[in-house]
MMTF fields as JSON, N, C-alpha, C and O atoms, coordinates in Angstrom:
{
  "mmtfVersion": "1.0.0",
  "mmtfProducer": "UNKNOWN",
  "numBonds": 275,
  "numAtoms": 276,
  "numGroups": 69,
  "numChains": 1,
  "numModels": 1,
  "chainsPerModel": [1],
  "groupsPerChain": [69],
  "chainIdList": ["A"],
  "bondAtomList": [4, 2, 8, 6, 12, 10, 16, 14, 20, 18, 24, 22, 28, 26, 32, 30, 36, 34, 40, 38, 44, 42, 48, 46, 52, 50, 56, 54, 60, 58, 64, 62, 68, 66, 72, 70, 76, 74, 80, 78, 84, 82, 88, 86, 92, 90, 96, 94, 100, 98, 104, 102, 108, 106, 112, 110, 116, 114, 120, 118, 124, 122, 128, 126, 132, 130, 136, 134, 140, 138, 144, 142, 148, 146, 152, 150, 156, 154, 160, 158, 164, 162, 168, 166, 172, 170, 176, 174, 180, 178, 184, 182, 188, 186, 192, 190, 196, 194, 200, 198, 204, 202, 208, 206, 212, 210, 216, 214, 220, 218, 224, 222, 228, 226, 232, 230, 236, 234, 240, 238, 244, 242, 248, 246, 252, 250, 256, 254, 260, 258, 264, 262, 268, 266, 272, 270],
  "bondOrderList": [1, 1, 1, 1, 1, 1, 1, 1, 1, 1, 1, 1, 1, 1, 1, 1, 1, 1, 1, 1, 1, 1, 1, 1, 1, 1, 1, 1, 1, 1, 1, 1, 1, 1, 1, 1, 1, 1, 1, 1, 1, 1, 1, 1, 1, 1, 1, 1, 1, 1, 1, 1, 1, 1, 1, 1, 1, 1, 1, 1, 1, 1, 1, 1, 1, 1, 1, 1],
  "groupList": [{"groupName": "MET", "atomNameList": ["N", "CA", "C", "O"], "elementList": ["N", "C", "C", "O"], "formalChargeList": [0, 0, 0, 0], "bondAtomList": [1, 0, 2, 1, 3, 2], "bondOrderList": [1, 1, 2], "singleLetterCode": "M", "chemCompType": "L-PEPTIDE LINKING"}, {"groupName": "LEU", "atomNameList": ["N", "CA", "C", "O"], "elementList": ["N", "C", "C", "O"], "formalChargeList": [0, 0, 0, 0], "bondAtomList": [1, 0, 2, 1, 3, 2], "bondOrderList": [1, 1, 2], "singleLetterCode": "L", "chemCompType": "L-PEPTIDE LINKING"}, {"groupName": "LYS", "atomNameList": ["N", "CA", "C", "O"], "elementList": ["N", "C", "C", "O"], "formalChargeList": [0, 0, 0, 0], "bondAtomList": [1, 0, 2, 1, 3, 2], "bondOrderList": [1, 1, 2], "singleLetterCode": "K", "chemCompType": "L-PEPTIDE LINKING"}, {"groupName": "ALA", "atomNameList": ["N", "CA", "C", "O"], "elementList": ["N", "C", "C", "O"], "formalChargeList": [0, 0, 0, 0], "bondAtomList": [1, 0, 2, 1, 3, 2], "bondOrderList": [1, 1, 2], "singleLetterCode": "A", "chemCompType": "L-PEPTIDE LINKING"}, {"groupName": "GLN", "atomNameList": ["N", "CA", "C", "O"], "elementList": ["N", "C", "C", "O"], "formalChargeList": [0, 0, 0, 0], "bondAtomList": [1, 0, 2, 1, 3, 2], "bondOrderList": [1, 1, 2], "singleLetterCode": "Q", "chemCompType": "L-PEPTIDE LINKING"}, {"groupName": "GLY", "atomNameList": ["N", "CA", "C", "O"], "elementList": ["N", "C", "C", "O"], "formalChargeList": [0, 0, 0, 0], "bondAtomList": [1, 0, 2, 1, 3, 2], "bondOrderList": [1, 1, 2], "singleLetterCode": "G", "chemCompType": "PEPTIDE LINKING"}, {"groupName": "ILE", "atomNameList": ["N", "CA", "C", "O"], "elementList": ["N", "C", "C", "O"], "formalChargeList": [0, 0, 0, 0], "bondAtomList": [1, 0, 2, 1, 3, 2], "bondOrderList": [1, 1, 2], "singleLetterCode": "I", "chemCompType": "L-PEPTIDE LINKING"}, {"groupName": "GLU", "atomNameList": ["N", "CA", "C", "O"], "elementList": ["N", "C", "C", "O"], "formalChargeList": [0, 0, 0, 0], "bondAtomList": [1, 0, 2, 1, 3, 2], "bondOrderList": [1, 1, 2], "singleLetterCode": "E", "chemCompType": "L-PEPTIDE LINKING"}, {"groupName": "VAL", "atomNameList": ["N", "CA", "C", "O"], "elementList": ["N", "C", "C", "O"], "formalChargeList": [0, 0, 0, 0], "bondAtomList": [1, 0, 2, 1, 3, 2], "bondOrderList": [1, 1, 2], "singleLetterCode": "V", "chemCompType": "L-PEPTIDE LINKING"}, {"groupName": "PHE", "atomNameList": ["N", "CA", "C", "O"], "elementList": ["N", "C", "C", "O"], "formalChargeList": [0, 0, 0, 0], "bondAtomList": [1, 0, 2, 1, 3, 2], "bondOrderList": [1, 1, 2], "singleLetterCode": "F", "chemCompType": "L-PEPTIDE LINKING"}, {"groupName": "THR", "atomNameList": ["N", "CA", "C", "O"], "elementList": ["N", "C", "C", "O"], "formalChargeList": [0, 0, 0, 0], "bondAtomList": [1, 0, 2, 1, 3, 2], "bondOrderList": [1, 1, 2], "singleLetterCode": "T", "chemCompType": "L-PEPTIDE LINKING"}, {"groupName": "SER", "atomNameList": ["N", "CA", "C", "O"], "elementList": ["N", "C", "C", "O"], "formalChargeList": [0, 0, 0, 0], "bondAtomList": [1, 0, 2, 1, 3, 2], "bondOrderList": [1, 1, 2], "singleLetterCode": "S", "chemCompType": "L-PEPTIDE LINKING"}, {"groupName": "TYR", "atomNameList": ["N", "CA", "C", "O"], "elementList": ["N", "C", "C", "O"], "formalChargeList": [0, 0, 0, 0], "bondAtomList": [1, 0, 2, 1, 3, 2], "bondOrderList": [1, 1, 2], "singleLetterCode": "Y", "chemCompType": "L-PEPTIDE LINKING"}, {"groupName": "ARG", "atomNameList": ["N", "CA", "C", "O"], "elementList": ["N", "C", "C", "O"], "formalChargeList": [0, 0, 0, 0], "bondAtomList": [1, 0, 2, 1, 3, 2], "bondOrderList": [1, 1, 2], "singleLetterCode": "R", "chemCompType": "L-PEPTIDE LINKING"}, {"groupName": "ASN", "atomNameList": ["N", "CA", "C", "O"], "elementList": ["N", "C", "C", "O"], "formalChargeList": [0, 0, 0, 0], "bondAtomList": [1, 0, 2, 1, 3, 2], "bondOrderList": [1, 1, 2], "singleLetterCode": "N", "chemCompType": "L-PEPTIDE LINKING"}, {"groupName": "PRO", "atomNameList": ["N", "CA", "C", "O"], "elementList": ["N", "C", "C", "O"], "formalChargeList": [0, 0, 0, 0], "bondAtomList": [1, 0, 2, 1, 3, 2], "bondOrderList": [1, 1, 2], "singleLetterCode": "P", "chemCompType": "L-PEPTIDE LINKING"}, {"groupName": "ASP", "atomNameList": ["N", "CA", "C", "O"], "elementList": ["N", "C", "C", "O"], "formalChargeList": [0, 0, 0, 0], "bondAtomList": [1, 0, 2, 1, 3, 2], "bondOrderList": [1, 1, 2], "singleLetterCode": "D", "chemCompType": "L-PEPTIDE LINKING"}],
  "groupTypeList": [0, 1, 1, 2, 2, 3, 2, 4, 1, 5, 6, 7, 4, 3, 8, 6, 9, 10, 3, 2, 11, 8, 12, 1, 11, 11, 5, 13, 6, 6, 3, 14, 6, 11, 7, 6, 15, 11, 10, 4, 14, 15, 8, 12, 1, 7, 1, 8, 16, 16, 12, 16, 2, 8, 0, 10, 12, 1, 13, 0, 14, 2, 12, 1, 1, 3, 16, 3, 13],
  "groupIdList": [1, 2, 3, 4, 5, 6, 7, 8, 9, 10, 11, 12, 13, 14, 15, 16, 17, 18, 19, 20, 21, 22, 23, 24, 25, 26, 27, 28, 29, 30, 31, 32, 33, 34, 35, 36, 37, 38, 39, 40, 41, 42, 43, 44, 45, 46, 47, 48, 49, 50, 51, 52, 53, 54, 55, 56, 57, 58, 59, 60, 61, 62, 63, 64, 65, 66, 67, 68, 69],
  "secStructList": [7, 2, 2, 2, 2, 2, 2, 2, 2, 6, 7, 1, 3, 3, 3, 3, 3, 3, 7, 1, 3, 3, 3, 7, 6, 6, 1, 7, 3, 3, 3, 7, 7, 1, 1, 1, 7, 7, 6, 6, 1, 7, 3, 3, 3, 3, 3, 3, 1, 7, 2, 2, 2, 2, 2, 2, 2, 2, 2, 2, 1, 2, 2, 2, 2, 6, 6, 7, 7],
  "xCoordList": [166.551, 166.814, 167.219, 167.054, 167.851, 168.567, 167.368, 167.375, 166.284, 165.079, 164.459, 164.217, 164.192, 163.473, 164.1, 163.413, 165.591, 166.235, 166.086, 165.795, 166.293, 166.053, 164.623, 164.329, 163.666, 162.195, 162.097, 161.384, 162.78, 162.706, 163.417, 162.906, 164.622, 165.385, 164.445, 164.648, 163.438, 162.884, 163.301, 162.869, 164.254, 164.972, 164.114, 163.429, 163.85, 162.874, 162.65, 161.533, 163.765, 163.509, 164.667, 165.768, 164.436, 165.506, 165.048, 163.913, 166.152, 166.053, 166.984, 168.166, 166.714, 167.608, 167.383, 166.32, 168.431, 168.204, 169.575, 170.78, 168.992, 170.433, 170.608, 169.663, 171.947, 172.345, 171.996, 172.246, 171.363, 171.186, 172.263, 172.337, 173.369, 174.63, 175.613, 175.412, 176.65, 177.813, 179.168, 179.407, 180.186, 181.604, 182.218, 181.886, 182.981, 183.558, 185.096, 185.659, 185.698, 187.108, 187.83, 189.032, 186.743, 187.359, 187.578, 188.45, 187.091, 187.658, 186.371, 186.531, 185.194, 184.389, 183.058, 182.677, 182.197, 180.905, 179.935, 179.997, 179.135, 177.961, 176.848, 176.5, 176.153, 174.85, 173.729, 173.987, 172.52, 171.342, 170.031, 169.455, 169.717, 168.232, 167.084, 165.886, 167.572, 166.532, 165.492, 165.944, 164.588, 163.57, 164.296, 164.029, 165.329, 165.714, 167.009, 167.745, 167.275, 168.703, 169.596, 169.271, 170.823, 171.946, 172.664, 172.632, 173.383, 174.122, 175.431, 175.977, 176.022, 177.36, 177.122, 178.138, 175.867, 175.787, 175.737, 175.183, 176.272, 176.177, 174.649, 173.671, 174.687, 173.392, 173.554, 174.497, 172.735, 172.878, 171.713, 170.537, 172.463, 171.25, 171.29, 172.366, 170.341, 170.114, 169.447, 168.318, 169.992, 169.384, 169.134, 170.103, 168.017, 167.805, 167.277, 166.303, 168.19, 167.531, 168.752, 169.634, 168.617, 169.639, 171.02, 170.956, 172.308, 173.352, 173.589, 173.999, 173.193, 173.506, 172.544, 173.004, 171.138, 170.35, 170.999, 170.855, 171.839, 172.202, 173.337, 173.338, 174.28, 175.501, 175.088, 175.564, 174.028, 173.928, 173.194, 173.379, 172.583, 171.961, 173.385, 173.527, 174.221, 175.496, 176.332, 176.866, 176.293, 177.268, 176.224, 176.564, 175.012, 174.379, 174.259, 174.005, 174.44, 174.261, 175.798, 175.963, 176.685, 177.973, 178.5, 179.288, 177.714, 178.032, 177.556, 178.11, 176.311, 175.623, 176.31, 176.279, 177.048, 177.585, 179.345, 180.148, 179.521, 180.947, 181.714, 182.841, 181.074, 181.649, 181.054, 181.008, 180.536, 180.129, 181.359, 182.126, 181.467, 182.418, 182.138, 183.057],
  "yCoordList": [-130.053, -131.049, -130.558, -131.154, -129.289, -128.823, -128.277, -128.373, -127.67, -127.307, -128.215, -128.143, -129.232, -130.506, -131.363, -132.003, -131.217, -131.75, -130.918, -131.37, -129.469, -128.691, -128.592, -128.255, -128.91, -129.083, -130.491, -130.58, -131.474, -132.635, -132.631, -133.263, -131.999, -131.673, -130.87, -131.034, -130.019, -129.006, -127.67, -126.836, -127.46, -126.009, -125.012, -124.907, -124.065, -122.876, -122.048, -121.583, -121.815, -121.265, -121.339, -121.122, -121.732, -122.1, -121.309, -121.397, -120.438, -119.722, -119.954, -119.839, -120.268, -120.095, -119.371, -119.495, -118.284, -117.216, -116.854, -117.001, -116.417, -116.156, -114.587, -113.799, -114.243, -112.982, -112.176, -112.645, -110.838, -110.167, -109.343, -109.05, -108.795, -108.168, -108.738, -108.905, -108.973, -109.512, -109.05, -108.915, -108.758, -108.751, -110.06, -110.582, -110.681, -111.701, -111.812, -110.846, -112.671, -112.578, -112.481, -112.345, -112.591, -112.307, -110.632, -110.22, -109.912, -108.435, -107.696, -106.505, -108.325, -107.642, -107.526, -108.495, -106.441, -106.436, -107.292, -107.03, -108.216, -108.871, -108.355, -108.311, -107.892, -107.533, -108.273, -108.561, -108.571, -109.16, -108.337, -108.306, -107.903, -107.137, -108.372, -108.349, -109.137, -109.923, -110.616, -110.593, -111.08, -112.088, -113.417, -114.149, -113.812, -115.309, -115.108, -114.143, -115.994, -115.727, -115.837, -116.481, -115.317, -115.604, -116.623, -116.677, -117.506, -118.839, -118.345, -119.062, -117.049, -116.494, -116.175, -116.122, -115.828, -115.304, -116.369, -117.457, -116.049, -117.211, -117.514, -116.791, -118.716, -119.06, -119.304, -119.969, -118.831, -118.929, -119.563, -119.546, -120.335, -121.102, -120.193, -119.789, -120.019, -119.366, -120.095, -120.48, -120.436, -121.37, -120.558, -120.127, -120.321, -119.564, -120.739, -121.48, -120.672, -121.715, -121.481, -120.634, -122.502, -122.245, -123.087, -124.018, -122.576, -122.977, -124.69, -125.12, -125.334, -126.881, -127.272, -128.019, -126.876, -127.494, -127.186, -127.863, -125.826, -125.375, -126.455, -127.127, -126.648, -127.386, -128.877, -129.45, -129.423, -130.902, -130.923, -131.888, -129.937, -129.974, -130.0, -130.798, -129.011, -129.002, -130.458, -130.879, -131.043, -132.319, -133.564, -134.65, -133.008, -134.413, -134.212, -135.177, -132.947, -132.934, -132.148, -131.496, -132.525, -132.291, -132.626, -132.049, -133.788, -134.545, -133.642, -133.625, -132.822, -132.012, -130.902, -130.398, -130.348, -128.869, -128.948, -128.017, -130.106, -130.228, -129.21, -128.85, -128.773, -127.772, -126.449, -125.642, -126.188, -124.892, -124.361, -125.074, -122.637, -122.051, -121.239, -120.68],
  "zCoordList": [157.534, 158.817, 159.991, 161.056, 159.855, 161.189, 162.037, 163.265, 161.305, 162.022, 162.841, 164.046, 161.901, 162.324, 163.644, 164.439, 163.684, 164.777, 165.855, 166.962, 165.602, 166.961, 167.4, 168.547, 166.409, 167.142, 167.95, 168.949, 167.508, 168.329, 169.501, 170.425, 169.736, 170.773, 171.816, 173.019, 171.38, 172.226, 172.281, 173.077, 171.313, 171.22, 171.289, 170.272, 172.31, 172.112, 170.929, 170.7, 170.079, 168.857, 168.143, 168.65, 166.597, 165.777, 164.525, 164.056, 163.969, 162.792, 161.777, 162.102, 160.57, 159.522, 158.612, 158.005, 158.203, 157.556, 156.283, 156.484, 155.149, 154.334, 154.447, 154.485, 154.495, 154.612, 153.478, 152.367, 153.581, 152.352, 151.939, 150.746, 152.992, 152.412, 153.49, 154.693, 152.792, 153.623, 153.291, 152.092, 154.218, 153.833, 154.058, 155.122, 153.369, 153.62, 153.463, 152.949, 153.771, 153.812, 152.35, 152.124, 151.419, 149.994, 150.065, 149.301, 150.651, 150.732, 149.814, 149.547, 149.363, 148.847, 149.411, 150.067, 149.279, 149.95, 148.873, 147.672, 149.331, 148.626, 149.012, 150.192, 147.998, 148.323, 147.45, 146.282, 147.997, 147.246, 147.382, 148.469, 146.679, 146.637, 146.077, 146.36, 145.46, 144.748, 145.604, 146.749, 145.599, 146.342, 146.477, 147.43, 145.438, 145.275, 146.245, 146.04, 147.267, 148.046, 147.137, 146.14, 147.19, 146.358, 147.231, 148.46, 146.303, 146.726, 147.36, 148.199, 146.976, 147.657, 148.746, 149.44, 149.444, 150.485, 151.804, 151.649, 152.959, 153.882, 154.391, 154.198, 155.064, 155.678, 157.059, 157.488, 157.736, 159.112, 159.748, 159.385, 161.143, 161.834, 163.397, 163.837, 163.927, 164.994, 165.924, 165.619, 167.234, 168.34, 169.538, 170.163, 169.899, 171.395, 172.432, 172.295, 173.466, 174.427, 175.462, 175.319, 176.655, 177.54, 177.017, 176.214, 177.635, 177.232, 176.703, 175.625, 177.807, 177.763, 176.708, 175.846, 176.582, 175.419, 173.921, 172.903, 174.115, 172.76, 172.586, 171.554, 173.526, 173.43, 172.938, 171.957, 173.891, 173.646, 171.719, 170.978, 171.385, 170.103, 168.946, 168.019, 169.292, 168.602, 168.448, 167.422, 169.649, 169.891, 169.116, 168.646, 169.187, 168.501, 166.983, 166.262, 166.47, 164.951, 164.273, 163.242, 165.285, 164.634, 163.07, 162.321, 162.95, 161.616, 160.367, 159.267, 160.783, 159.896, 159.648, 158.525, 160.692, 160.714, 160.436, 160.37, 160.336, 159.814, 159.104, 159.441, 158.132, 157.161, 157.323, 156.395, 158.648, 158.797, 159.583, 160.23, 159.401, 160.033, 161.18, 161.779]
}
């Protein structure tokens, strides 16, 4: 859904990826070497475009990102 919305708005580049290894506020390092992404590791959305277009995307999709940190 987030990628489709980025494409519709004409964002130059959008990538969703799951971190393989992370250090979270829990204080422990979580590493995943499996081909299946861990549900414990965060998922990131990367948008590449000019500032105004990215801010427009964020405003338009605020309801989808409400739980994001």
